[in-house]
C-alpha positions in Angstrom: 107.5 -111.0 57.9 107.5 -111.1 61.7 108.1 -114.2 63.8 104.7 -115.6 64.8 103.7 -118.7 66.7 101.0 -121.0 65.1 98.2 -119.4 67.2 99.2 -116.0 65.8 99.2 -117.3 62.3 95.8 -118.8 62.8 94.7 -115.4 64.2 95.8 -113.6 61.0 93.9 -116.1 58.8 90.8 -115.8 60.9 90.8 -112.0 60.7 91.3 -112.1 56.9 88.5 -114.7 56.6 86.1 -112.4 58.5 86.9 -109.5 56.2 86.8 -111.5 53.0 83.4 -113.0 54.1 82.1 -109.5 54.9 82.9 -108.4 51.3 81.3 -111.5 49.8 78.1 -111.1 51.9 77.8 -107.4 51.1 78.4 -107.9 47.4 75.9 -110.8 47.1 72.9 -109.0 48.6 70.6 -107.4 46.1 71.0 -103.8 47.4 69.3 -101.1 45.4 71.5 -99.5 42.7 74.4 -101.8 43.4 76.0 -104.8 41.6 74.8 -108.0 43.3 74.3 -111.7 42.7 71.4 -110.9 40.3 72.4 -107.4 39.0 75.4 -106.1 37.0 76.6 -102.9 35.6 77.8 -102.7 32.0 81.5 -103.0 32.8 81.4 -104.2 36.3 79.8 -107.6 37.2 79.2 -109.6 40.3 82.2 -111.9 39.5 84.5 -108.9 39.6 83.5 -108.4 43.3 84.1 -112.1 44.1 87.5 -112.0 42.5 88.3 -108.7 44.4 87.3 -110.2 47.8 89.7 -113.2 47.2 92.4 -110.9 45.9 92.3 -108.6 48.9 92.7 -111.4 51.4 96.5 -111.4 51.6 96.5 -107.7 52.3 94.1 -108.2 55.2 96.4 -111.0 56.5 99.4 -108.6 56.3 97.4 -105.9 58.2 96.5 -108.4 60.9 100.1 -109.5 61.2 101.2 -106.0 61.7 98.6 -105.5 64.4 99.9 -108.5 66.2 103.5 -107.2 65.9 102.3 -103.9 67.3 100.7 -105.5 70.2 104.0 -107.3 71.0 106.0 -104.1 70.8 107.9 -105.3 67.7 106.9 -102.1 65.8 105.4 -98.8 66.8 102.0 -97.4 65.6 103.6 -95.2 63.0 105.3 -98.2 61.5 102.2 -100.2 60.7 102.0 -98.8 57.1 98.3 -98.6 56.6 98.8 -96.7 53.4 101.1 -99.4 52.1 98.5 -102.1 53.0 95.8 -100.3 51.2 97.9 -99.8 48.1 98.9 -103.5 48.2 95.2 -104.5 48.4 94.2 -102.3 45.5 97.1 -103.6 43.3 96.2 -107.2 44.1 92.5 -106.5 43.2 93.5 -104.9 39.9 95.6 -107.9 39.1 92.8 -110.4 39.5 89.8 -108.8 37.8 88.9 -106.5 34.9 85.9 -104.7 36.3 87.6 -101.5 37.3 87.3 -100.0 40.8 85.4 -102.5 42.9 86.6 -102.1 46.5 88.7 -99.0 47.0 86.4 -97.6 49.7 86.0 -101.0 51.4 89.7 -101.6 51.5 90.3 -98.1 53.0 87.8 -98.9 55.7 88.7 -102.6 56.3 92.5 -102.4 56.4 92.7 -100.5 59.7 90.0 -102.8 61.1 92.3 -105.7 60.3 95.2 -104.1 62.0 93.1 -103.3 65.1 91.7 -106.8 65.2 95.3 -108.1 65.3 95.9 -106.0 68.4 92.6 -106.7 70.2 91.4 -109.2 72.8 89.7 -112.3 71.6 87.8 -115.0 73.6 86.3 -118.1 72.1 86.8 -116.8 68.6 85.1 -113.5 69.3 86.9 -110.2 69.2 86.2 -107.6 71.8 84.6 -104.8 69.6 85.0 -101.9 72.1 88.7 -102.8 72.5 89.0 -103.0 68.7 87.5 -99.6 68.3 90.0 -98.1 70.8 92.9 -99.7 68.9 91.4 -98.5 65.6 91.5 -94.9 66.8 95.2 -95.3 67.6 96.0 -96.8 64.3 94.3 -94.1 62.1 95.7 -91.3 64.2 99.2 -92.6 64.0 99.4 -92.6 60.2 102.3 -90.8 58.4 103.1 -88.9 55.2 104.3 -92.2 53.7 100.8 -93.6 54.3 99.3 -90.6 52.5 101.6 -91.0 49.5 100.7 -94.7 49.3 97.0 -93.9 49.6 97.3 -91.5 46.7 99.0 -94.2 44.7 96.2 -96.6 45.5 93.6 -94.1 44.4 95.4 -93.5 41.1 95.5 -97.2 40.6 91.8 -97.8 41.3 90.7 -94.8 39.3 87.4 -94.3 41.1 84.7 -92.5 39.2 83.4 -89.1 40.3 86.7 -88.2 41.9 86.9 -84.7 40.5 89.4 -82.1 41.6 89.9 -80.4 45.0 91.6 -77.1 45.7 94.0 -78.4 48.3 96.2 -81.6 48.1 94.5 -82.9 44.9 95.3 -86.6 44.5 96.4 -86.2 40.8 98.7 -83.2 41.5 102.5 -83.7 41.7 102.6 -80.6 43.8 100.5 -82.4 46.4 102.9 -85.3 46.6 105.8 -82.8 47.2 103.9 -80.9 49.8 102.9 -84.0 51.7 106.6 -85.1 52.0 108.0 -81.6 52.6 105.5 -80.7 55.2 105.1 -84.1 56.8 101.3 -84.1 56.2 99.8 -87.4 57.5 97.0 -89.5 56.0 94.8 -88.7 59.0 95.3 -85.0 58.3 94.4 -85.4 54.7 91.2 -87.4 55.6 90.3 -84.7 58.1 90.3 -82.1 55.2 88.2 -84.4 53.1 85.8 -85.5 55.9 83.4 -82.7 55.2 82.5 -84.1 51.8 83.5 -87.8 51.9 82.0 -90.3 54.3 84.9 -92.8 54.1 87.3 -90.0 55.2 84.8 -88.9 57.9 84.7 -92.4 59.3 88.5 -92.4 59.6 88.7 -89.2 61.6 85.6 -89.9 63.7 86.5 -93.4 64.9 84.0 -95.0 62.4 81.0 -93.2 63.9 78.5 -94.5 61.3 79.9 -98.0 61.2 80.0 -98.6 65.0 77.1 -96.5 66.2 74.5 -97.1 63.5 75.3 -99.8 60.9 76.8 -102.5 63.1 74.2 -102.5 65.9 71.4 -102.2 63.3 72.8 -105.1 61.3 73.2 -107.2 64.4 69.5 -106.5 65.3 68.4 -107.3 61.8 70.2 -110.6 61.6 68.7 -111.7 65.0 65.3 -110.6 63.7 65.2 -112.1 60.2 67.7 -115.0 60.4 68.4 -114.0 56.8 71.8 -112.4 56.2 71.0 -111.0 52.8 67.7 -109.4 54.0 69.5 -108.0 57.1 72.2 -106.5 54.8 69.5 -104.8 52.6 67.6 -103.5 55.5 70.8 -102.1 57.0 71.8 -100.6 53.7 68.5 -98.7 53.5 68.8 -97.5 57.1 72.3 -96.1 56.6 71.4 -94.6 53.2 68.3 -93.0 54.8 70.3 -91.3 57.5 73.5 -90.4 55.6 73.3 -89.2 52.0 75.8 -91.2 49.9 78.8 -89.1 49.1 79.7 -91.2 46.0 76.4 -90.1 44.5 77.0 -86.5 45.7 80.4 -86.5 44.0 79.0 -87.8 40.7 75.9 -85.6 40.7 75.1 -83.3 43.6 74.4 -83.3 47.3 70.8 -82.4 46.5 70.4 -85.6 44.4 72.1 -87.7 47.1 69.6 -86.3 49.7 66.7 -87.2 47.3 67.9 -90.7 47.2 68.2 -90.8 51.0 64.6 -89.5 51.3 63.3 -92.3 49.1 65.3 -94.9 51.2 63.7 -93.5 54.3 60.2 -93.8 52.8 60.8 -97.4 51.8 61.8 -98.2 55.4 58.6 -96.5 56.6 56.7 -98.8 54.3 58.4 -101.9 55.8 61.0 -102.5 53.1 61.4 -106.3 52.7 59.0 -107.0 55.5 55.9 -105.9 53.7 54.5 -106.4 50.1 54.2 -102.6 49.7 57.7 -102.1 50.9 59.1 -104.8 48.6 57.3 -103.2 45.6 58.7 -99.8 46.5 62.2 -101.2 46.9 62.1 -102.8 43.5 61.0 -99.5 41.9 63.7 -97.7 43.8 66.3 -100.1 42.5 65.2 -99.5 38.9 65.2 -95.8 39.3 68.8 -95.8 40.6 69.9 -97.6 37.5 68.4 -95.3 34.9 71.2 -92.8 34.5 74.2 -95.0 33.8 74.6 -95.8 37.5 75.3 -92.2 38.5 73.0 -92.9 41.5 74.9 -96.0 42.7 75.1 -95.7 46.5 78.7 -97.1 46.5 79.8 -95.4 49.7 76.9 -96.9 51.6 77.9 -100.3 50.3 81.4 -99.8 51.7 80.0 -98.9 55.1 78.0 -102.1 55.1 81.1 -104.1 54.4 82.7 -102.6 57.5 79.6 -103.2 59.6 79.6 -106.9 58.4 83.3 -107.2 59.3 82.6 -106.1 62.9 79.6 -108.4 63.1 81.6 -111.4 61.9 84.6 -110.5 64.0 82.3 -110.4 67.1 81.2 -114.0 66.4 78.3 -113.9 63.9 78.2 -116.7 61.4 75.6 -116.9 58.6 
């Protein structure tokens, strides 16, 4: 615990509230192939995501607190402990719900955002998003081998489906843990290796390219246009999915199947999606198709990206 004045304590709570709300809004929207307020999986239900959002909040407060401490020079960038924060969030989530892995990808994306927000300029309750992005880059590039070890522990705790095995630094290999420590391999370096086949990792090493340059501005446009947060979330989900095949689907099935899903999302957007009767009909059919194979075609990575985009939108001042 660092010494903080009341305004700084309020800042940590505000940041955590923004991120918690982002998860709640993303989870609630009836996105195709995902758990939502009206759709569940066999073992994972909407209430599991609600519990997860609440459970993750203290970890986001911790992240924001360390961001403030960094901005004050009380710690250095490599002392933030992003991996520890992620591990803490996943452990808290597991403690409060029985639905399995709900938010691993979201916590990996949102934890550095919370740290960066703690460092960033804020005026009238609105965080400076360009400043936040610059700080975010510094945070992820300053990770350590301890961060990598803690991230591996978080993954083993969450037990995400479709993880599979990789030839180098496999998460379930004890040899990987020894190599990380012996060679001083950082979390950023590991994500750089995985960035070719995992969008969450790619976001880390490319300063959240999809989140900042596509999802966030498109979401902001959609919320101004529709005045309906849920509709804006669904439209943005389709937009991101159409342009970036979901790597969660690719891991569980194949890249070819993921590209087929993206092609259908693009077609639905061309039909107007929620803005036209034909688009709505196509979207409902798409949702049913994605649920036919035991949720193998669940676009979970896309959902995580939307959570991050919502976090930026809310941090920048949006209120539903």
